[in-house]
Structure formats: C-alpha cells, structure tokens
N, C-alpha and C positions, 0 to 999 in steps of 0.2 A: 549298426554298422558304423564303427568309429573312424573308418577310412574316409567316408564321404565328406564329413565336415572339414577335414584337413584339406581334401582336394578342392572343395568349394572355396576355401579361403585363398588358395593359390590361384584358382580361376578368376576370382573377383579382384584379386590384387595384381596379377601379372597376366595381361592379355597379350602374349608375345608369341603364340604358337602359329608359325607360318605353315608348316607341313603337319599332316594329321597321322603320320605313320605310327606315332607312339600310342595313339588310342587303339589301333588294331592290336598292338602288343599287349596293352593292358586288358583288352577284351579277352584275348586268348588266355591270359593269366587268371582272370576272373572265372572263365569257363572251366579251366583246369581245377580251380578250387571248388567250384560248385559241383562238378561231376567227379571229383576225386581222381582225376587223371584218366577217367574212362571216356568212351565216345559219347558226345552229347546226344540226348534223346529228344530235346526240344530246341527249336530254333532260338537263337539269341534274341531276335526281335520280339518273340512271344514272351520270353522271360522278362524282358524290360517293359512290356506293355502294362498298362494300368489294370488293376484287379477287376474293376467293373467291366472291362472289355475282354476279360478272359485271360489276362496275363498274370505275371507273378511279381510285378513291381520291383524288379532288380534294377538298380541305378545304371543308367547309360551315361558314362563319364563324358563321352563326346558331346552328347546333347546338353549336358549340364554346362560344359565349357561354352557352347554356342549360346545358351540361355544367359550365361554371365556376360557374354560379349554384347548381347542386346541391352543389358543393364548399362553398359558403357555407352552404347549407341544412343541411348535415350537422351543424353546431353546434346548429341549432334542434331537430333530431330527437334527437340523442344527449343533449343537456342536460348536457354534461360541462365545457365551457369557460365557467365562470361569469363570468370577467372580460369576455370578448367578448360574452356574452349581456347582461350589465348595460349595456355600452356601446351595443349595438344596441337594447335594449329599455328605455331609461331612463324612458320614459313609458308603458310597457305597463300595462294594468289587469289582464289575465288572464295565465295561463301560456302559453308558446309553443305547446303542443299544443292549447290551446283555439282559437287562431287557425288552426292548420294543419288540424285535423280537425273541430272543432265550429263552424266558421263564426262565431266571435265578432267577426270583422271587421265584420259587419253591425251589431252593437250598439256597437262601439267603432271608429268610422270614422277616428279620429285615427291608428290603426295604419298606415294607408296614406298618411298625410301625410308620412311619412319617405321620402326619395327612394330609399334603399337597400332598405328593407323593402318598399316598393311594387314595385320591380323584381323582387326575389326572390319575393315572393308571387305575382306574375303568372305566373312560370315554374312555380311549384309548382301553381297552379290549372290550368294547361294540361295537366300530366302526372299529376295526382293520381289520376284514375280508372284510368289505364293502369298506374301503379305499384302501387296498392293498391286492389283492388276489394272487399276485406273489411276488417274492423277489424284493423289491423296489430299485430304482436307488439311492436313498439317503442313503441307508444302508452302514455303514462302518464296515466291518469285522475286520479291524485292531483295531478300537476303542473298538469293542466288546470283542476282545481277550486281550486287554491291561489291566494290573492291575491298578485299579483306585487309583489315588493319587492327591493331591492338585497341583494346578498350571500346569495342563496338557496342552499340546499344543492345539491350537484351530482348525487348519486346518487338519482334518483327511481325507485321501483319501476315496472317495465314490466308490461304485461299478461301476458307469458309467465312472469313471476315470481309473480303474485298469483292466477292461475287454476289450477284443478285439474279433472281429468276427473270427469264424472258420467255414466257409461255412454258414450253416443255424443256427448253434449253437454258443455258447459263450465259451471262455476259459480265464483262468487267464493269465495275462501277465507274462513273464519270470522274474526270480529273477534279471536278469541283468537290465531289464527295471525298476524294482521296488526297486532297491538298495537304492535309496534316501528316500524311503517310508517305508521300513521294517527295523527292528533292526538287525536281523541276520538270518541265515538259518533256525533256529528253529521257529522263528516267521513266516517266509514264509511258512514253513510246516504246521503250525497251521492254517494259513489263507487258504491254499490249501484244508485242510480237511473240513473247514467250507464251502468253495466254492462248494465242491462235494455234500454236503447236500443241499445247496441252489439251486444247478442246478437241483435237482430232482423236486423241486417245479416249477422251471422256473423263468426267469428274466423278469421284466417289461421293455419292449422296449420303448414304448411311455411314455410321462409324464402322471402321474396319476392325478386324481382330487385333491389329497392331495398336490401335488407339485404346480399345477396351482392355487389353491384357498388359500393355506396356506403358503407354503414355499417360493414361488417366490414373491408374492405381498408385498410391504412395507407399504401400506395404506389400510384401509377399510377391514382388515383381519377378524374382528369380523362379519361384515355383510355378507361377502362372505361365511364364514363357516356356519353362521346361515341359509342362503339361501340353501346351499348344504344339510345340515341336515334336513331342512324343506321339501325339495323335496323328500328325502328318507322316511321321516316320514309319508308323505301324499300320497305316490305313489300308495297305495292300495285303495284309494278312487275313486269311479266311477263318482262323480259329478265334472266334469272338464269343463272349458270353451272351446267351439269349435269355438269361433268367437271373433274378436276384436271389433265388433260393439256394442256400448253402448245400442242401442235400444233393441237388442236381449238379452243382459245380464240383462237389466232392467226387462224384462218380466220373465226371469228365476228366478231372485231373488224375484220378487213380488209373483210368484207362491209358492216359498218355504216359504215365510213369511206370506202367505195368506193376502196379502196387500189389495186386491180388496174388497171394501165394498159391502156387501150383504144386502138384505132387512131385514134379521134376525138381523144383526149387527146394522143397522140404526134404527130399531124400539126400540132398547135399549137406543139409544141416543136421538132420537126424538119420543116421545111416541104417537104422532098423525099420525105416518106413518103406512103403511100396510106392513105386513111381507110376502106377497105372491110374488112368482117369477115374475119378470118383463116381462118374455117372454111367459110362458104358462098361467099365471094368475090363476093357479089351486092349486099348492102345495107350501109349505113353502120354501122360497128362501134361503136355506143354501148354504154355499160355494161349497160343493160337488154337490148339486142339480143344481146350476147355471152353473157349469162347465161340468157336466157329465150326470146326470139322468133326467134333464128336457126333455120333449118330443121333443121340437124344437131343443134343443142342440144335442139330440141323433140323430136326422135326419141330422144335420150338420156334426157330426162326422162320421155317416154312409156313407154319400156321399164322404167325404174326405178319409175315409178308403178304399173305392172302388178305388179311384184314386191312393192311395198308393200302392194297390195291382197291379194295371196296371203298375205303375212305377217300383216297385221292381221285378215284374215277379215271385213272390212266395207268399204263404200265411203265415200269422202269427196272433197270438192272439191279439184281440183288448182290451188292458188292460189300465185302467186309469193311473196307475203309469208310463207307457211308454209314453202315449199321453200328460199327464199333467205335469209330473216331469222329463221326459227324462230318466227314469230308465229302460233300455231295457233288462238288464240281458243277458241271452244267446239266447234270442228269435231271434235276428238278427245277421247275420255275421258281424264281426268287420268292414269290408270295407264299409258296408252300414249304419253304425250307424250315421255318420256325416250327411249324406243326410236325414236320418229319423229325426234327431234333427232339422235340418233346416225346414223340411216340417211341423212338429208338432208345432214348434215355430211360423211359419207363420200363421197357423190356429188359434193359441191362440191369437196372436196379432190382427187378424181380428175380432175375437169374442169379445175381450176386447174393441175394438173401438165401438162396438154396444152393450155395456154392459147394458144400461138402456132402450133399445128399443126392441120391439117385433121382429123386422127384424133380420134375421141371414145372415151371409156372403154367397156368392155364390162360386161355384167351380171356376168360371172364375176369381173372385177376388183372390182366393188362388193361381191360376196359375200366375197371374200378380205379386203377392207378392213374389213368388218363383223366378221369373225372376229377380226381384230387389235383392233378397238375393244372387243369383248367382254372380252378380257383386260385392256385398259386400264380398262374400267369396274369390273372386279373390284379393281384396285389403287386406283381412286378410292373405291370403297366402303370399303376398309380404312382409307384416309386419313380419311374422314368417319365412321368407326365404324359403317358400315352392316352390318346383319346379313346373313349368307349367304343366308337365305331371301328377303330383299328383292331381292338381286341375281339370284337364280334366277327370281323372279317377273317382274322387269323384262325378262329376256331369254328367257323361256319361249317366246314366240311366234316369236322368231327361231330358236330351237333346233328347234321343231316344223317351221318352214319348211325348214330345212336337211335335216331327217330325211325330209320328204315329197317335196321337189322336187330335192334334191341328193344324197339317199341318204347323208348324213353323220350318223353317230350318235356318242354318247358325247362330246358337247362340254361 
C-alpha cells in the first residue's frame, strides 16, 4: 500500500489537525475501495485490528496520526531537546509538565492558540487517563514549577529520582539531598506542596506503557505507539483469534466473507446449473440453507449439539450466530468459550470438506478432529506463552468427555 508512507510523512511533518472529520471521510473512501462500493460485511474496527487478534491489519489513518502525535509529544515529556522545546514553547508561561499534568492550560489559554500545540494537546488529553492513571515516574515537579524562559536546562529531575521509600509509601527526599537540584528553600517548599497533591493520586511504581513503548525506545516508536493505540481501540470487539493455526483462521474468515460457493451463486455464473441444495436436493441452496436449515445439515448440527451438551455438562441455546460465526454473547461462561469455538470450527471444517456431496460428517469424525485440534491448541499456547496449566484447564471438559463416552484415557 503506497498511500500509507505518503500519509505518514505528512502526519510526522505537519501535526496541525484540530478537527477529525477528514478521517471519517477517508475511512469511508477506504471502505468503498475495499468493498467495491457494496455494503461492508465486516466492521471497520475488525478490518484494522492486528492479524494475531483476528483482524485484517488494514491501516487506520486516524490512529497513525495520533501515534505520530505522540512522537512529537515525546519531546515534551523527556525535556531533553531544548532547541525544539524553545521553538514550540516560545510564549509559554509555565513548564511543559505543568500543561501536560497540572492543567495549566486553563489559566494560560494562549497555550492552545498555537496550531501545533493545540493539535498535540488534544491527542494527549484523549489518551492521558489510559496511559497514566497515577502520577507518572517521568513527571518533573521542578520543571512544572519553574518559570518558562529560553535556553532552560535540559536535565530536569524526575519523580523517580527525587522520591524515596518510606515503608509502603513514598516521601520526598530531604532538602539536603536535593540541594543540587533545587534553587532555594522556597522552590523546595513549592515542590513539597505539589508532592502532597500528587501523593493523593498515588505514584506509578512500575514502568507504564507510555515509558516502555514511547519514552525508552529509540527506534520504531511510531509502530509501537500505533500497535498500543490499536489494541485499546479494538479491545471491545468480540471477534478475536483464539488460535495460531492458519487452517482454523481460514475457515473463520471464509464464514465471515461468505466465501463458500453455493448453488444459488453458481447458477448466476453458469446458467446451465441447478440451484437446488446439493445435500437435500429439495430446496434452494442459499448460503444460510447450506449451512443451517437443510434437513441433512440440521441432523448433523443436532448430533453435534448433543455431544456439546455432554461435553459442557449444561444446556445452552442452539443459535446459528454461535455455531457459524462464533458469536457466543453471554450464553456460555467465559472459561468455556475457547473450547466451544474449537468444537464448532471442527464441525464446520468437516462440513466444508463434504460441501458438494450428500454425505454428512459423523460424530466420530468430529471427535478425531477435536483430538487434532487439542494438539494444535498446545502449540498455540506455546506460541502465546500460555502456561501448561491453562491449556489443561481449557481442554479438561473434552478429556473428561472422551474418557466417559469414548473410553479414551491418557490424552
């Protein structure tokens, strides 16, 4: 995609977008191109999500813009590049951290009159609570309390440098220890008052995502911040990949795309074909009929549903959205969702292998396929650094089912 590098050059060079309406228009244009003017079949959030989480990795231009904004904000947070800071904050009254953390924008409204500062500050305000829910380690109360002037020093002491442990809490180091870092007793008293206010919020003990993904890395900062924002932006979506196996992912994507050719679709291409279902030979072979309402397919899902009940040891509704698309909702406990997705995917793959013939898969074939998937799930767990205990817990019900109904032990 040669459009993305050109857009990234603009985003990293010109951070001047105050309003975000243009991103909505670009998103609609991209959607029209992807779907060739037809109605979208997949939510845009799922299209943009990472492949390992079940998405299609379509670039989200708005998130790339915000990630580029954080690359600019990095200078404001670290306070190291004084030449750039002097240029951006030529008319600032307070220190940069006073605007970022202590809301001095309210008392100095001219800060947002600058087109670049306003655009960057809007992005920071949007993600501030997500990035830092406690007083951050990188915050410098000394810089925040200092009167802004040109050619200020670059190495301002941060909270992690001026605090010390006091049992389970934190306290400010004595003036004797900070004599090289404070100007006089009045400056120290001001910092102490700020510390008391920050202590009510609490201090960040471990390194935050902002530090590990933005402040510490020297390279690939844009991609790291984009991946972090993308994860937050798509975390409410339910369609996620539960496996690293390409075969299973392929079936899930084909179901969403309605990729499987049906008699109804083929008759539009080849006019000498019959549009009747290949299995029952009675009704029109639409996509929904072939996967759910056909009498033979109904019998197949009915038998598998009974096996699911034996395996899960409780009842639940037999809904097409759960069996065909993996959308379980609140029907199943969270701990059983992964096993259910493996079970339904195994049934769909077996049905797809006998797509054009009247024969339907047997329960024994489904059991064999599930045993294969159990081995694949173990490999997926190793790839995702899953503990062995978690894998055993995920498949415990299936092992008990095999032991009780199939007399298979030591799996």
